Steps between C-alpha positions, in 0.01 A plus 500: 500500500840493329661834418682538168755780469519628146745705303338805346586392146273195543211721607559743212502210252177360649340841467608532136350157431180605682538218750511694828136436586548127444815500715297624797259209460780262601510377863808707587584830656743706296767738625758733348786653702426861595812634325403338169143620533615858561745495207300313238133457586383811684225670307209362299624141473601487865162636607332213315719247681428615854 
C-alpha cells in the first residue's frame, strides 16, 4: 500500500471541510512527520488521525 506523507495544513483543511473520514477510505496509508504532529496536530484532531 502506498504511503502518502502530508503537511499538517492539508489535514487541517480536510478536517475543516469535514472530509477526513472520506480521506481514510482511500487506498493509501497517510503519514505526518513526528515534529509537525507534535507542533500542530497533538490534541483532539491528532487523536482522531491516529
